[in-house]
C-alpha positions in Angstrom: -38.2 -29.9 26.5 -37.0 -28.1 29.8 -39.1 -28.1 33.1 -40.1 -24.4 32.4 -43.6 -24.4 30.3 -43.4 -22.0 27.8 -46.9 -22.8 26.8 -48.5 -21.5 29.7 -45.9 -18.6 30.4 -45.6 -16.8 27.1 -47.1 -13.7 28.8 -44.5 -13.6 31.5 -41.6 -13.3 29.0 -43.1 -10.8 26.5 -41.9 -7.3 26.9 -43.3 -4.3 25.5 -40.8 -1.0 25.1 -42.1 2.3 24.2 -39.6 4.3 22.2 -39.3 8.0 21.5 -39.5 7.6 17.8 -39.8 4.1 16.4 -42.8 3.2 18.4 -43.6 0.1 20.4 -41.2 -2.9 20.4 -42.3 -6.2 21.5 -39.9 -9.1 22.7 -41.5 -12.3 23.2 -40.7 -16.1 22.5 -43.3 -16.5 19.9 -42.4 -20.3 20.0 -45.0 -23.2 19.6 -43.6 -25.3 22.5 -45.3 -28.6 21.7 -43.9 -28.4 18.1 -40.6 -27.4 19.1 -40.2 -30.1 21.2 -39.2 -33.0 19.1 -36.6 -30.5 17.2 -35.0 -29.5 20.5 -34.7 -33.5 21.5 -33.1 -34.2 18.4 -30.4 -31.6 18.7 -29.8 -32.3 22.5 -29.5 -35.9 21.7 -26.8 -35.3 18.5 -24.9 -33.2 21.2 -24.9 -35.9 23.8 -23.3 -38.3 21.2 -20.9 -35.7 20.5 -19.4 -34.8 23.7 -19.6 -38.8 24.5 -17.2 -39.2 21.6 -13.4 -39.0 21.6 -13.0 -35.7 20.4 -10.8 -34.4 23.1 -8.1 -36.5 21.5 -8.4 -34.1 18.3 -9.8 -31.1 20.2 -6.9 -28.6 18.6 -7.5 -29.7 15.2 -11.0 -29.8 15.6 -10.9 -26.0 16.7 -8.6 -24.9 14.3 -10.4 -26.1 11.3 -14.0 -24.8 13.1 -12.4 -21.2 13.7 -11.5 -21.2 9.8 -14.7 -22.8 8.4 -16.6 -20.2 10.4 -14.6 -17.2 9.8 -15.1 -17.9 6.3 -18.8 -18.6 6.6 -19.8 -15.2 8.5 -17.5 -13.6 6.5 -18.9 -14.7 3.2 -22.3 -14.1 4.1 -21.3 -10.3 4.6 -19.6 -10.0 1.6 -16.0 -11.3 2.1 -14.2 -12.4 -0.9 -11.2 -14.6 0.5 -11.6 -18.5 0.1 -11.5 -20.7 2.8 -8.0 -21.5 2.3 -7.0 -18.0 1.9 -8.6 -17.6 5.5 -6.7 -20.2 6.8 -3.7 -18.7 5.6 -4.6 -15.1 6.8 -5.3 -16.4 10.5 -1.6 -17.7 10.6 -0.4 -14.3 10.1 0.5 -11.8 12.9 -2.7 -9.5 13.5 -0.6 -6.5 14.0 1.0 -7.0 10.3 -2.4 -7.3 8.3 -3.1 -4.3 6.3 -5.1 -5.7 3.3 -8.8 -4.9 4.3 -10.2 -8.5 3.1 -7.6 -10.0 5.4 -8.2 -7.5 8.4 -12.0 -8.7 8.1 -11.0 -12.5 8.9 -8.6 -11.6 11.2 -10.8 -9.1 13.1 -13.5 -12.0 13.4 -11.2 -14.2 14.9 -10.0 -11.7 17.3 -13.8 -11.5 18.5 -14.2 -15.0 18.5 -11.4 -15.2 21.1 -13.5 -12.8 23.3 -16.4 -14.9 22.8 -14.5 -17.9 24.1 -13.1 -16.1 27.1 -16.3 -14.4 28.0 -18.1 -18.2 27.8 -15.7 -19.9 30.0 -15.7 -17.0 32.7 -18.2 -18.3 35.7 -20.9 -15.9 36.1 -20.8 -14.4 32.5 -23.8 -13.0 31.4 -25.0 -11.2 28.0 -23.7 -7.4 28.7 -23.6 -4.1 26.7 -20.0 -3.6 27.3 -19.5 -7.0 25.6 -21.7 -6.3 22.8 -19.6 -3.1 22.2 -16.4 -4.4 22.5 -17.5 -7.4 19.9 -18.3 -4.6 17.4 -15.1 -2.6 18.0 -13.0 -5.9 17.5 -15.1 -6.6 14.5 -15.0 -3.3 12.8 -11.5 -1.9 13.7 -9.4 -0.9 10.7 -12.3 -1.3 8.5 -13.1 1.7 6.6 -16.6 2.9 6.4 -18.2 6.3 5.9 -20.4 6.6 9.1 -19.2 3.3 11.5 -17.4 3.8 14.8 -15.8 0.9 16.0 -17.6 0.2 19.3 -20.4 3.1 18.9 -23.9 2.7 18.7 -25.7 4.1 15.5 -27.5 7.7 15.6 -29.1 8.4 12.2 -29.3 12.1 11.2 -32.6 13.1 9.5 -31.5 12.8 6.0 -29.5 9.5 6.2 -32.1 6.7 6.5 -30.9 2.7 7.1 -32.7 0.4 5.4 -32.0 -3.6 6.1 -32.7 -6.6 4.0 -34.3 -6.5 0.1 -36.8 -7.6 -1.8 -35.7 -11.0 -2.5 -35.7 -11.8 0.7 -39.0 -10.7 2.4 -38.6 -6.8 1.8 -36.8 -4.0 3.0 -36.8 -2.9 6.7 -36.4 0.2 8.5 -34.8 -0.2 12.0 -34.9 2.2 14.6 -33.0 5.2 13.7 -32.9 7.9 16.7 -29.8 6.9 19.0 -31.8 7.0 22.2 -34.4 4.2 20.8 -31.5 2.2 20.1 -29.5 2.7 23.1 -33.1 1.8 25.0 -33.8 -1.1 23.0 -30.4 -2.8 23.4 -30.3 -2.4 27.1 -33.8 -3.9 27.0 -32.9 -6.7 25.1 -29.9 -7.5 27.5 -32.5 -7.4 30.4 -35.2 -9.4 28.4 -32.5 -12.0 27.7 -31.5 -12.0 31.6 -35.1 -12.7 32.5 -35.1 -15.7 30.2 -31.8 -16.8 31.4 -33.1 -16.9 35.2 -35.9 -19.2 34.2 -33.8 -21.5 32.4 -35.1 -21.1 29.1 -32.9 -23.5 27.0 -29.7 -21.7 25.3 -31.1 -23.0 22.0 -34.2 -20.9 22.2 -32.5 -17.8 23.8 -29.5 -17.4 21.5 -31.1 -17.3 18.2 -34.3 -15.0 19.5 -31.3 -12.5 21.0 -30.0 -12.8 17.1 -33.2 -11.9 15.8 -34.0 -9.3 18.0 -30.6 -8.0 17.9 -30.6 -7.8 14.1 -34.5 -6.1 14.2 -32.6 -3.1 16.4 -29.5 -3.2 13.9 -27.7 -1.0 16.7 -24.5 -0.2 14.5 -23.6 1.1 11.3 -21.6 -1.9 10.1 -20.9 -5.2 11.2 -24.5 -6.1 12.5 -24.8 -9.6 10.8 -20.9 -10.6 12.3 -21.7 -9.0 15.8 -25.2 -10.9 15.8 -23.8 -14.1 14.9 -20.9 -13.7 17.7 -23.4 -12.8 20.3 -25.6 -16.0 19.5 -22.5 -18.5 19.7 -21.5 -16.9 22.9 -24.6 -17.9 24.3 -24.2 -21.0 22.9 -21.0 -21.8 24.1 -21.8 -20.3 27.9 -24.4 -23.2 27.9 -21.9 -26.0 26.6 -22.0 -26.1 23.0 -18.1 -25.6 22.4 -17.6 -26.1 18.9 -21.0 -26.1 17.3 -21.8 -22.2 18.1 -19.3 -21.1 16.0 -19.4 -23.8 13.1 -23.2 -22.9 12.7 -22.1 -20.1 10.5 -21.9 -22.5 7.8 -25.1 -23.7 8.2 -26.5 -20.0 7.6 -24.0 -19.8 4.6 -25.2 -22.7 3.3 -29.1 -21.8 3.6 -28.5 -18.0 3.1 -31.5 -17.2 1.2 -33.7 -19.2 4.3 -31.5 -17.3 6.7 -32.4 -13.8 5.3 -35.7 -14.4 4.6 -36.7 -15.6 8.1 -35.8 -12.5 9.6 -38.6 -10.7 7.6 -40.8 -13.8 7.9 -40.9 -13.6 11.9 -40.8 -9.6 11.9 -44.0 -9.6 9.7 -45.6 -12.3 11.6 -45.2 -10.3 14.8 -46.5 -7.1 13.2 -49.8 -9.3 12.2 -50.2 -10.5 15.5 -49.9 -14.2 14.4 -49.2 -16.7 17.0 -45.8 -17.8 17.1 -44.2 -15.4 15.2 -40.6 -16.3 15.8 -41.1 -20.2 15.7 -39.8 -20.5 12.0 -36.4 -18.9 13.0 -35.6 -20.7 16.4 -36.7 -24.2 14.4 -34.2 -23.4 11.6 -31.5 -22.5 14.1 -32.0 -25.4 16.5 -32.6 -27.9 13.2 -29.1 -26.1 12.0 -27.3 -27.0 15.4 -28.6 -30.5 14.9 -27.1 -30.7 11.4 -23.8 -29.0 12.6 -23.4 -31.0 15.5 -23.4 -34.4 13.5 -21.1 -33.0 11.1 -18.9 -32.3 13.5 -19.2 -35.8 15.0 -18.6 -37.2 11.4 -15.3 -35.0 11.3 -14.0 -36.5 15.1 -14.7 -39.9 13.4 -12.5 -38.8 10.6 -9.6 -37.2 12.2 -9.7 -40.1 14.9 -9.5 -42.5 12.1 -6.5 -40.7 10.7 -5.0 -40.6 13.7 -5.3 -44.6 14.1 -4.1 -45.0 10.7 -1.1 -42.9 11.1 0.1 -44.6 14.1 -0.4 -47.8 12.4 1.8 -46.6 9.6 4.6 -45.8 11.8 4.5 -48.7 13.8 4.6 -50.7 10.6 7.8 -48.8 9.7 9.5 -49.7 13.2 8.7 -53.2 12.5 10.2 -52.9 9.3 7.1 -54.3 7.7 7.2 -51.5 5.2 10.7 -49.6 4.0 11.2 -45.8 4.2 10.2 -45.6 0.4 6.7 -47.1 0.9 5.8 -45.0 4.4 6.7 -42.0 2.4 4.7 -42.5 -0.2 1.5 -43.3 2.2 2.5 -40.0 4.1 2.7 -38.0 1.1 -0.5 -38.9 -0.1 -2.3 -38.5 3.5 -0.6 -34.7 3.2 -2.2 -34.2 -0.2 -5.8 -35.1 0.8 -6.7 -36.5 -2.7 -6.0 -39.1 -5.2 -3.1 -38.9 -7.4 -2.7 -40.7 -10.9 0.5 -42.9 -11.2 2.1 -40.8 -13.8 1.5 -37.8 -11.6 3.4 -39.4 -8.8 6.0 -40.4 -10.9 6.7 -36.9 -12.2 7.0 -35.5 -8.1 10.4 -34.6 -7.1 10.0 -36.2 -3.8 9.0 -39.7 -5.6 11.6 -39.4 -8.3 14.3 -38.7 -5.4 13.1 -42.2 -3.8 13.8 -44.2 -6.8 16.6 -42.5 -8.8 19.1 -45.3 -8.4 16.6 -47.9 -8.0 14.9 -50.3 -11.1 11.3 -50.1 -11.9 10.5 -53.6 -10.7 11.4 -52.1 -7.1 8.8 -49.7 -7.8 6.4 -52.0 -8.8 7.0 -54.1 -5.9 6.8 -51.5 -3.6 3.6 -50.2 -4.7 2.1 -53.8 -4.9 3.1 -54.5 -1.5 1.4 -51.4 0.0 -1.7 -52.6 -2.2 -1.6 -55.8 -0.6 -1.2 -54.5 3.3 -4.1 -52.0 2.3 -2.3 -49.2 3.0 -3.1 -47.4 -0.4 -5.4 -48.9 -3.4 -5.9 -48.2 -6.9 -9.5 -47.1 -8.0 -10.3 -47.7 -11.8 -9.1 -44.8 -13.2 -5.4 -45.7 -12.0 -5.8 -42.9 -9.2 -3.7 -43.8 -6.0 -5.3 -43.3 -2.6 -4.4 -43.9 0.9 -5.8 -46.6 2.3 -8.1 -44.8 5.1 -10.0 -43.2 2.0 -11.9 -46.7 1.9 -13.1 -46.2 5.4 -16.8 -45.0 5.6 -16.0 -41.8 7.4 -13.6 -40.5 4.5 -15.7 -41.0 1.5 -17.9 -37.4 2.0 -14.7 -35.6 2.6 -12.4 -36.8 -0.5 -11.3 -33.7 -2.4 -11.9 -33.9 -5.9 
């Protein structure tokens, strides 16, 4: 737990904002310090192990994977239809040439991520209105919506009421409707966060609280969930959580019912004046960070092991311990990321071309030699795997 004593200083961090039409809106930490201490420590320990790992050697690949996974997660939460592979392909396109709406949604999130990373790397950066408006503009640009204007706050007409949530996740909530109330509360949220930041409240507490209250204000017509998660990720990035901040979107997607329900659970707890009304959401977030960091650690180990395996394979070729045919077989298996039956392999053009003028005996000898050197292995179903799959790091990642 940080030096600040949340248990005794809660009142100092509580802000009541009176609005014109919505009524009073209260910002509070609302977390039971003694109970959150262990969860925070576990997340911090996981992060310390992660940053001590050799991830710098695989940073570019890890970052690409995290971005694709995160865009998929946050886009799917909001109803996006693209698969993870489709998003990976979409993000390779020239953003200026993307016209299809589903692809545009994914590209917009990636562009907002770029802004987030730039902000988090800027010395002295702190959350501000211009950043929030720009994130919203980037996320919703060229996405059709009856009322939404990219980068413009919501201001409901009397006959047009905005509701958030549904009965399956704790009920419907009517956020502020009047533009001036929304404007005032957004500024208040930014100012309140600045107070927490100046008082050294940890980012693992600040970030989810800002996310929680931002969604309660719900300042835009469209894109609030995506914007809220980018804001949260930026605060975490600025505090040093470089990869897990975005990767957290997959945790939210995997636990989507809890994620949506907790917004209402905390809001209702505050309305009933219960103690520690925001504790459940903050603990959910911190535990998500711990799990996400550990998953990233596993992936770093996997990529590192793969690089070592590929290096070993190239060295064996150079030393003529394996031939070009054998090198090609293992390389192709690695590229596939899954096993192939011997029958399937023998029908693939690249394989048939390797043995076009050679005998079955040569083919069998090559395979036997690869198995002896543990560069490949055959399982009980006659599926051929690259040898690296047998290591502990790869078992959870095998694509069936």
